[in-house]
C-alpha positions in Angstrom: 64.2 81.1 132.4 63.3 77.6 131.2 62.4 77.1 127.5 59.3 75.3 128.5 58.2 78.5 130.3 59.1 80.4 127.1 57.0 78.1 125.0 53.9 78.6 127.1 54.5 82.4 127.0 54.9 82.4 123.3 51.5 81.0 122.7 50.5 84.7 122.8 52.4 85.3 119.6 50.0 85.1 116.6 52.7 84.7 113.8 56.3 85.0 112.9 57.7 87.6 110.5 59.5 86.2 107.4 62.1 87.9 105.3 62.9 87.3 101.8 66.4 87.6 100.5 67.0 88.1 96.8 69.9 86.7 95.0 71.8 88.7 92.4 73.7 87.1 89.6 76.8 88.9 88.6 77.9 88.6 85.0 81.5 88.5 84.1 82.8 91.7 82.5 84.3 91.7 79.0 87.7 92.4 80.6 87.4 89.4 82.8 86.5 87.2 79.8 89.4 88.5 77.9 91.8 87.7 80.7 90.4 84.2 81.0 90.9 83.7 77.3 94.5 84.9 77.5 95.2 82.7 80.5 93.9 79.7 78.6 96.3 80.5 75.7 99.1 80.6 78.2 98.1 77.3 79.8 98.2 75.8 76.3 101.7 77.1 75.8 102.7 75.6 79.2 101.1 72.3 78.2 103.3 72.3 75.2 106.4 72.8 77.4 105.2 69.8 79.6 104.7 67.7 76.4 108.4 68.4 75.6 109.2 67.2 79.1 107.1 64.1 78.5 109.3 63.3 75.5 112.4 63.4 77.7 110.6 61.2 80.2 110.7 58.5 77.6 114.5 58.3 78.4 113.7 57.6 82.1 114.3 54.1 83.4 111.3 52.1 84.5 112.2 52.8 88.2 112.2 56.5 87.6 108.9 56.4 85.8 107.5 54.4 88.7 108.9 56.9 91.2 107.2 59.8 89.3 103.9 57.8 89.3 103.9 57.1 93.0 105.0 60.6 94.0 102.3 62.2 91.9 99.8 59.8 93.6 101.0 60.9 97.0 100.8 64.5 96.0 97.2 64.1 95.0 96.2 62.4 98.3 98.3 64.9 100.4 96.5 67.7 98.6 93.1 66.1 99.5 94.2 65.8 103.1 95.2 69.5 103.1 91.8 70.5 101.7 90.1 68.3 104.3 92.1 69.9 107.1 91.2 73.3 105.9 87.5 72.3 105.7 87.8 70.8 109.2 89.3 74.1 110.6 86.6 76.1 108.9 83.9 73.8 110.3 85.3 74.0 113.8 85.5 77.7 113.7 81.9 77.9 112.4 80.8 75.7 115.1 82.4 77.8 117.8 80.8 80.9 116.3 77.4 79.2 116.2 77.7 78.0 119.8 78.6 81.6 120.9 75.7 83.0 119.0 73.4 80.4 120.6 74.4 81.4 124.0 73.9 85.1 123.2 70.5 84.4 121.7 69.5 82.4 124.8 70.4 85.4 127.0 68.6 87.9 124.7 65.5 85.7 124.5 65.3 85.3 128.3 65.6 89.1 128.6 62.8 89.8 126.1 60.6 87.1 127.5 61.1 88.6 131.0 59.9 92.0 129.7 57.0 90.4 128.0 56.0 88.4 131.0 55.8 91.7 133.1 53.7 93.4 130.4 51.4 90.4 130.2 51.0 90.4 134.0 50.3 94.2 134.0 47.8 93.8 131.1 46.1 91.0 133.1 45.7 93.2 136.2 44.4 96.1 134.1 42.2 93.9 132.1 40.3 92.7 135.1 38.6 96.1 135.1 36.8 97.2 131.9 38.4 100.3 130.4 35.1 102.1 130.4 34.8 101.5 134.2 38.3 103.0 134.7 37.3 106.0 132.6 34.0 106.6 134.5 35.8 106.4 137.8 37.9 109.4 136.8 36.5 112.9 137.5 39.1 115.0 135.6 39.5 115.0 131.8 43.3 115.1 131.9 43.3 111.9 134.1 41.0 110.2 131.5 43.6 111.1 128.8 46.4 109.7 130.8 44.6 106.4 131.3 43.9 106.0 127.6 47.4 106.9 126.7 48.9 104.5 129.2 46.6 101.7 128.0 47.6 102.4 124.4 51.3 102.5 125.3 51.0 99.2 127.2 49.5 97.5 124.2 52.1 98.8 121.8 55.0 97.8 124.1 53.5 94.4 124.5 53.2 94.0 120.7 56.9 95.1 120.3 58.1 92.6 122.8 56.0 89.8 121.2 57.7 90.6 117.9 61.2 90.7 119.5 60.6 87.4 121.3 59.3 85.9 118.0 62.4 87.0 116.1 64.8 85.8 118.8 63.1 82.4 118.9 63.3 82.0 115.1 67.0 82.9 115.2 67.6 80.5 118.0 65.9 77.6 116.2 67.8 78.4 113.0 71.1 78.5 114.9 70.3 75.1 116.5 69.6 73.7 113.1 72.9 75.1 111.7 74.8 73.6 114.7 73.4 70.1 114.1 74.3 70.4 110.4 77.8 71.6 111.3 78.3 68.7 113.8 77.3 66.3 111.0 79.7 67.9 108.6 82.5 67.6 111.2 81.8 63.9 111.7 81.9 63.3 107.9 85.1 65.3 107.5 86.9 63.5 110.3 85.9 60.1 108.7 87.1 61.4 105.3 90.4 62.5 106.9 91.0 59.1 108.4 90.4 57.5 105.1 92.7 59.9 103.2 95.4 59.4 105.9 95.3 55.6 105.4 95.6 56.1 101.7 98.6 58.4 102.2 100.4 55.9 104.4 99.8 53.1 101.8 101.1 55.3 99.0 104.2 56.2 101.0 104.9 52.5 101.7 104.7 51.8 98.0 107.1 54.6 97.3 109.7 53.1 99.7 109.7 49.9 97.6 110.1 52.0 94.4 113.1 53.9 96.0 114.8 50.6 96.9 114.8 49.6 93.2 116.0 53.1 92.2 118.9 53.1 94.6 120.1 49.9 92.9 120.0 51.7 89.5 121.9 54.7 90.9 124.9 52.6 92.3 128.2 54.0 91.1 129.3 57.6 91.5 130.0 58.1 87.8 126.5 57.1 86.9 125.0 59.3 89.7 126.9 62.3 88.5 125.7 61.8 85.0 122.1 61.7 86.2 122.6 64.9 88.2 124.0 66.7 85.2 121.2 65.7 83.0 118.6 66.7 85.7 120.2 70.1 85.9 120.1 70.4 82.1 116.4 69.6 82.1 115.7 72.3 84.7 117.7 74.9 82.7 115.8 74.0 79.5 112.5 74.2 81.4 113.3 77.7 82.8 114.3 78.9 79.4 110.9 77.8 78.0 109.1 79.4 80.8 110.9 82.8 80.8 108.4 85.5 80.1 105.5 83.1 79.8 103.1 85.6 81.3 104.4 88.7 79.5 101.4 89.0 77.3 99.1 89.4 80.2 98.5 92.9 81.8 101.2 93.4 84.4 99.1 93.2 87.5 102.4 93.2 89.5 102.7 96.9 88.8 100.3 97.5 91.7 102.7 96.0 94.2 106.4 96.2 95.0 108.8 94.8 92.4 110.8 91.7 93.2 114.0 93.6 92.4 113.4 95.8 95.5 113.2 92.9 97.8 116.9 92.1 98.1 117.7 91.3 101.8 113.9 91.5 102.6 112.5 88.1 101.5 111.7 85.4 104.0 112.7 81.8 103.4 109.8 79.5 102.3 110.4 77.2 105.3 112.1 77.9 108.7 115.5 76.6 109.3 119.2 76.9 108.4 120.3 75.6 104.9 122.1 72.3 105.1 123.6 72.7 101.6 124.0 75.6 99.2 125.5 76.2 95.8 125.4 78.7 93.0 122.0 77.3 91.8 120.1 77.3 95.1 119.8 76.1 98.7 118.4 73.0 100.4 116.4 73.8 103.5 115.7 70.8 105.8 112.0 70.5 106.8 109.7 67.8 108.0 107.6 65.9 105.6 104.3 67.6 105.1 105.5 71.0 106.5 104.1 74.2 105.1 105.9 75.9 102.2 105.2 79.6 101.7 105.6 81.8 98.7 108.6 84.1 99.0 106.9 86.8 97.1 103.7 87.6 95.2 103.6 86.0 91.8 101.9 83.6 89.4 102.4 79.8 89.1 104.3 79.1 85.9 105.0 75.4 86.5 103.6 72.8 88.9 104.7 69.3 88.0 107.2 66.5 88.7 110.7 66.9 87.3 113.5 64.3 87.7 116.0 65.4 90.3 113.7 68.0 91.8 110.6 65.9 92.4 107.4 67.9 92.7 108.5 71.4 91.6 106.7 74.7 91.6 108.0 77.7 89.8 106.6 81.2 90.4 106.9 84.0 88.0 107.3 87.5 89.6 107.7 89.8 86.7 110.8 91.6 85.4 112.5 88.3 84.6 112.4 87.0 88.2 111.4 83.5 89.2 111.5 81.5 92.4 111.8 77.7 92.5 110.4 75.3 95.1 111.5 71.6 94.7 111.2 68.2 96.5 107.7 69.0 97.7 105.4 66.1 98.8 102.4 68.0 97.4 101.6 71.1 95.4 98.5 73.1 96.5 98.4 75.5 93.5 98.0 75.1 89.8 99.4 76.8 86.7 98.0 80.3 86.3 97.1 80.8 90.0 98.0 84.0 91.7 99.7 83.6 95.1 100.5 86.2 97.7 103.6 86.7 99.7 103.7 84.1 102.6 100.7 82.2 101.2 101.0 78.4 101.6 101.7 76.8 98.2 103.0 73.3 98.9 103.9 70.7 101.5 107.6 69.9 101.9 108.9 66.4 101.4 111.5 64.3 99.7 110.2 63.7 96.2 112.9 63.4 93.7 114.8 61.4 96.3 117.0 64.0 98.1 119.1 62.6 101.1 116.6 64.0 103.7 113.2 65.6 103.6 113.3 69.4 102.9 112.9 72.0 100.2 115.1 73.1 97.3 114.8 76.9 97.0 116.2 78.8 94.1 115.9 82.3 92.6 116.5 83.1 88.9 116.7 86.4 87.0 116.4 86.1 83.2 117.4 82.5 83.7 120.6 83.3 85.7 120.8 81.8 89.3 120.9 84.2 92.2 122.1 83.3 95.7 118.8 83.1 97.8 120.7 83.7 101.0 121.6 87.2 99.8 117.9 87.9 99.2 116.3 86.5 102.4 116.2 88.4 105.7 117.3 85.8 108.2 120.2 86.3 110.7 122.3 83.5 109.2 121.8 84.4 105.5 124.6 87.0 105.0 127.4 84.6 104.5 128.1 82.7 101.3 
């Protein structure tokens, strides 16, 4: 049925019903405020750890400081791209749902309007004869009662259908408005994504120039080995400072399985066979910008740039266990954030200047390194 036909039919509707929706404001509980205050204290402690790192950064060469600056800039842009991509996905999903709803509303509206049209036609036929004349033409009382009942029923049914059509038409118009708004948002998000992608390409090109200068600085195996040893010492010092950083918060991890029970059960943060491995961790080749997933539920204890490891995220899992994720192009979580098993926490990359793009993955227990391949359930992880 054409909407023009529906519009003519709906001139019979006197008004549309309106619903009011009340909003309720939920106040934070005292327990939530206490946890927020405790978390802020912990963040202050972590900032002190980062300030200690800043002092050691004074020892960095100009090339290293410039590398840190450009890689942090890339991380920020890449995170914005990630957020825009998520918004785009949500907007597209919302648009598909709205389009499906619009189609269903059209069908329902046509059905209700069809019923209403039949009732209007019946009322018109009956209405051509006055009700009193119909009653006087009946000789039996029970027949008169049926005529009155039928006439009343017809009026009630017609009223219900008018209300149904009115509601469907209001929903349809609202959905059409939402679709137009969603289409506008999609256009804006696509334009924003193009702009962020251009900024990301520009920042990556700048980084290439910085790396060229850094490679000149690192010439010579002896000097390179010295840098690697100092980088490892910085990481060990950082891990020592972070150990038990969340111990004064209620142990929410008690509600779930413990990390210690996950030996041979974890999944690697990125798919692929390790290209290098040692007693401190493994390097997993991965494309630049690939998704990095948390190996286990935990809380972000560190999310910053560290020489030799680039953009590094450290998750605390309780009972002295931590997992480390290095060389990321971007970090999607901040200190204090809870993350779930397999939740995307970063984008893989080659910050910190590894030979190829990928992810450094390590596991520590009370500061002591554990072989990740003895904890992860992949077919090629039992050796070594």
